[in-house]
Backbone bond lengths (Angstrom), bond angles and torsions (degrees), N, CA, C in turn:
res aa  C-N    CA-C-N  psi(-1)  N-CA   C-N-CA  omega(-1)  CA-C   N-CA-C  phi
1 M - - - 1.486 - - 1.527 106.19 -
2 K 1.368 113.94 139.69 1.445 121.57 176.10 1.520 109.68 -65.18
3 H 1.330 116.50 138.44 1.453 122.49 -179.59 1.522 109.44 -70.43
4 V 1.348 117.46 130.52 1.425 122.69 175.28 1.526 106.59 -118.53
5 D 1.354 115.86 121.28 1.453 121.25 -176.83 1.574 107.72 -74.51
6 L 1.307 114.37 117.68 1.492 119.51 -179.58 1.514 112.83 -107.86
7 T 1.308 115.50 30.93 1.482 120.66 175.30 1.538 108.02 -87.88
8 P 1.323 116.76 123.15 1.473 119.09 -177.93 1.537 111.66 -62.41
9 P 1.318 116.94 139.93 1.483 120.60 177.45 1.535 110.99 -72.44
10 E 1.308 115.53 166.29 1.469 122.17 -178.92 1.498 113.74 -54.95
11 A 1.332 117.61 -42.34 1.489 120.14 -179.35 1.530 112.55 -59.50
12 V 1.321 114.56 -39.53 1.452 119.31 178.86 1.533 109.61 -68.47
13 A 1.351 116.15 -40.92 1.492 118.93 179.59 1.545 110.18 -63.79
14 K 1.273 117.16 -36.44 1.496 120.76 -177.92 1.548 108.50 -70.94
15 A 1.308 118.48 -39.66 1.468 120.78 179.02 1.539 109.73 -64.08
16 A 1.345 116.35 -42.31 1.474 120.94 179.09 1.499 111.85 -62.26
17 A 1.351 114.48 -45.03 1.477 120.58 178.76 1.511 111.91 -61.64
18 K 1.320 116.42 -37.93 1.490 122.06 177.90 1.538 107.92 -65.15
19 G 1.310 117.32 -41.64 1.490 122.18 177.31 1.517 112.20 -58.46
20 L 1.337 115.04 -42.50 1.463 119.96 179.10 1.550 111.26 -66.47
21 R 1.333 117.33 -39.21 1.465 121.26 176.23 1.538 113.08 -63.75
22 L 1.322 112.46 -45.50 1.499 116.63 179.78 1.565 110.85 -65.39
23 R 1.282 115.33 -40.50 1.486 119.34 -179.05 1.506 107.98 -60.41
24 Q 1.332 118.08 -43.21 1.458 122.11 -178.78 1.548 109.11 -68.80
25 Q 1.318 118.28 -40.67 1.462 121.44 -177.77 1.539 111.81 -69.61
26 F 1.347 118.76 -43.13 1.431 121.28 -173.89 1.529 113.84 -101.91
27 N 1.352 116.78 -7.36 1.480 122.04 176.34 1.534 110.55 57.63
28 R 1.344 116.31 45.88 1.459 119.91 174.61 1.528 108.25 -162.23
29 G 1.321 113.56 162.67 1.457 121.17 176.22 1.495 114.12 95.59
30 G 1.350 114.03 128.18 1.461 120.14 176.78 1.503 116.21 82.15
31 T 1.319 113.96 163.12 1.469 121.35 177.77 1.527 106.64 -112.60
32 Q 1.311 116.03 179.14 1.444 119.66 177.58 1.545 110.57 -61.04
33 I 1.312 116.20 -36.54 1.463 118.97 178.60 1.565 110.36 -63.53
34 G 1.357 114.93 -40.78 1.409 119.51 178.24 1.527 113.99 -64.66
35 V 1.385 114.34 -38.36 1.468 118.77 174.63 1.487 111.90 -63.59
36 A 1.324 115.67 -44.82 1.494 119.14 177.94 1.551 110.66 -59.05
37 R 1.332 115.66 -43.23 1.466 119.96 179.69 1.504 109.54 -60.46
38 A 1.336 116.44 -43.91 1.459 121.21 179.22 1.479 113.68 -60.96
39 R 1.315 117.49 -38.87 1.412 120.26 176.72 1.507 112.42 -63.93
40 D 1.315 115.68 -43.50 1.514 119.69 177.42 1.525 109.40 -62.12
41 L 1.342 115.86 -48.32 1.483 119.19 -177.93 1.520 111.98 -64.30
42 S 1.299 117.22 -44.85 1.459 119.94 -177.21 1.537 113.51 -66.82
43 H 1.355 116.91 -25.31 1.431 121.75 173.14 1.558 113.60 -92.58
44 R 1.326 114.89 6.66 1.471 120.80 -179.91 1.496 114.99 51.98
45 R 1.333 114.57 40.88 1.463 119.21 176.23 1.522 109.89 -76.04
46 T 1.308 116.68 138.30 1.467 120.74 177.10 1.489 108.19 -63.89
47 L 1.337 116.58 132.06 1.426 124.95 -177.38 1.549 112.83 -96.34
48 S 1.313 116.18 157.79 1.436 118.76 173.41 1.519 110.96 -78.48
49 E 1.330 115.54 163.82 1.489 119.27 174.97 1.509 110.19 -59.31
50 D 1.359 117.41 -42.93 1.415 122.15 -179.30 1.549 111.19 -59.30
51 T 1.304 117.21 -42.66 1.454 121.39 -178.84 1.531 111.38 -65.34
52 V 1.314 116.51 -38.39 1.490 119.93 176.55 1.484 110.22 -63.04
53 R 1.333 116.62 -41.90 1.460 121.08 179.26 1.560 111.36 -66.10
54 R 1.370 115.07 -38.53 1.473 117.90 177.73 1.544 110.76 -68.10
55 M 1.357 116.80 -34.02 1.446 118.74 174.70 1.546 111.78 -60.66
56 A 1.322 114.57 -43.24 1.524 117.86 179.82 1.537 109.32 -64.47
57 S 1.298 117.20 -36.96 1.492 119.29 178.37 1.517 110.24 -67.72
58 Y 1.342 117.31 -40.23 1.496 119.99 177.77 1.533 109.75 -57.66
59 F 1.343 115.86 -49.44 1.472 116.91 -175.67 1.501 111.67 -66.18
60 A 1.330 118.76 -34.88 1.478 121.74 176.90 1.515 110.55 -62.81
61 R 1.307 115.78 -43.35 1.482 120.26 -177.52 1.512 112.28 -69.19
62 H 1.354 115.32 -34.80 1.473 120.14 -171.79 1.505 115.54 -103.01
63 A 1.349 117.19 11.82 1.468 119.64 -179.72 1.539 111.45 -59.67
64 V 1.279 115.73 -30.04 1.464 121.32 178.89 1.548 111.45 -62.93
65 D 1.335 117.44 -28.35 1.439 119.87 -179.59 1.532 112.76 -59.40
66 C 1.351 115.52 -27.29 1.493 119.16 -179.03 1.511 112.21 -61.90
67 Q 1.311 117.46 -16.95 1.480 120.63 -178.75 1.551 113.35 -92.54
68 A 1.338 115.36 -5.72 1.446 118.42 -175.93 1.527 113.22 -73.80
69 K 1.317 116.61 155.93 1.458 121.76 175.27 1.516 107.65 -62.18
70 G 1.346 114.84 135.42 1.464 119.47 177.58 1.509 114.91 90.35
71 F 1.296 117.19 -5.51 1.455 118.46 179.42 1.543 108.29 -73.30
72 G 1.307 114.48 120.45 1.462 121.57 -175.84 1.530 115.67 86.56
73 D 1.350 116.99 -0.86 1.440 123.22 -178.45 1.549 107.95 -79.64
74 R 1.340 117.91 112.53 1.453 122.61 -177.90 1.553 111.66 -68.58
75 D 1.282 116.12 -31.60 1.469 120.37 -176.09 1.504 113.70 -82.70
76 N 1.336 116.14 -33.27 1.488 121.70 179.26 1.477 108.07 -142.84
77 P 1.339 119.74 70.83 1.483 121.05 -175.85 1.505 113.34 -68.99
78 S 1.302 114.78 141.56 1.463 118.95 175.80 1.528 110.87 -71.04
79 A 1.291 116.38 155.14 1.464 121.98 177.46 1.512 108.34 -59.74
80 G 1.303 118.20 -35.40 1.452 121.49 178.75 1.508 113.51 -63.94
81 W 1.354 116.79 -39.03 1.470 120.36 -179.72 1.519 109.67 -67.54
82 I 1.343 114.77 -44.16 1.471 119.01 178.95 1.518 110.32 -60.58
83 A 1.345 116.24 -44.69 1.455 119.05 176.83 1.538 111.38 -60.07
84 W 1.297 118.43 -45.71 1.433 125.50 177.19 1.542 112.01 -52.78
85 L 1.354 112.51 -46.98 1.541 115.80 177.57 1.508 111.24 -66.20
86 L 1.307 119.56 -34.95 1.431 121.00 179.10 1.520 111.70 -55.45
87 W 1.343 115.61 -34.88 1.478 122.32 179.94 1.565 111.50 -86.59
88 G 1.325 117.23 6.97 1.448 121.89 177.91 1.502 116.26 102.58
89 G 1.367 117.72 5.43 1.431 122.50 173.62 1.538 111.37 63.44
90 D 1.325 116.31 -161.69 1.457 120.50 -178.43 1.548 110.38 -60.17
91 E 1.335 115.83 -34.47 1.447 119.63 177.88 1.488 112.36 -63.87
92 G 1.343 116.30 -40.76 1.455 121.97 174.17 1.514 115.38 -62.63
93 R 1.307 113.49 -39.39 1.503 119.02 178.22 1.517 108.94 -63.54
94 D 1.354 116.44 -48.02 1.446 118.97 -178.04 1.492 112.31 -65.10
95 W 1.353 116.15 -43.82 1.479 121.94 179.90 1.555 112.00 -61.01
96 C 1.308 116.13 -48.05 1.491 117.39 -176.66 1.502 111.40 -69.00
97 E 1.327 118.23 -32.30 1.500 120.48 174.07 1.506 111.76 -63.25
98 R 1.337 116.16 -43.44 1.483 119.59 176.82 1.515 111.34 -62.66
99 K 1.311 116.48 -44.54 1.461 122.11 -178.45 1.501 110.87 -66.10
100 K 1.339 117.85 -41.49 1.457 121.28 177.87 1.511 109.50 -60.23
101 A 1.332 119.22 -43.37 1.438 123.26 179.04 1.565 110.73 -62.86
102 E 1.349 114.71 -40.79 1.454 117.29 176.87 1.506 113.21 -63.94
103 L 1.310 116.59 -38.75 1.471 121.53 178.94 1.515 109.39 -64.37
104 E 1.331 116.28 -41.82 1.476 119.48 -178.78 1.546 110.39 -67.12
105 R 1.335 116.58 -40.03 1.460 118.15 178.65 1.525 110.11 -65.70
106 A 1.354 117.89 -41.48 1.462 121.69 178.05 1.503 111.22 -61.59
107 G 1.338 116.68 -40.42 1.478 120.47 178.07 1.537 112.26 -66.31
108 D 1.330 115.72 -41.22 1.416 120.41 176.99 1.574 112.31 -61.12
109 Q 1.320 115.44 -41.87 1.452 119.80 177.74 1.542 111.56 -63.36
110 E 1.338 114.12 -39.82 1.479 121.51 178.99 1.552 109.14 -61.95
111 Q 1.332 117.22 -43.83 1.476 122.48 -178.53 1.513 109.87 -62.98
112 K 1.397 115.71 -39.72 1.471 117.96 -178.89 1.516 111.78 -66.29
113 R 1.326 117.29 -29.60 1.466 121.52 178.26 1.488 112.52 -74.46
114 A 1.294 117.74 -26.32 1.481 122.32 -175.45 1.489 112.45 -73.03
């Protein structure tokens, strides 16, 4: 299988770090899993294929949170926005979708060779 680099880019790391700061400051947003994800992302730890797929699922399930009051509000952020940032924010959503597609293409190529 072709190697797919699953190291989060700097923009994703910064969004996750911002989520951690806001969660501490406002004492809301995210679950323990979201906090753990943010720690991995903010430290730019290479993720597993399964984790990248779970990230894509998270963003698909929580896209509706973007419409909530306080989403993106720096003075009074919604819990949903903080949680979104913990998973890497918009940058994390875009990155994991690209990586998920790369993984699927690499898997398809592997199956064709078998």
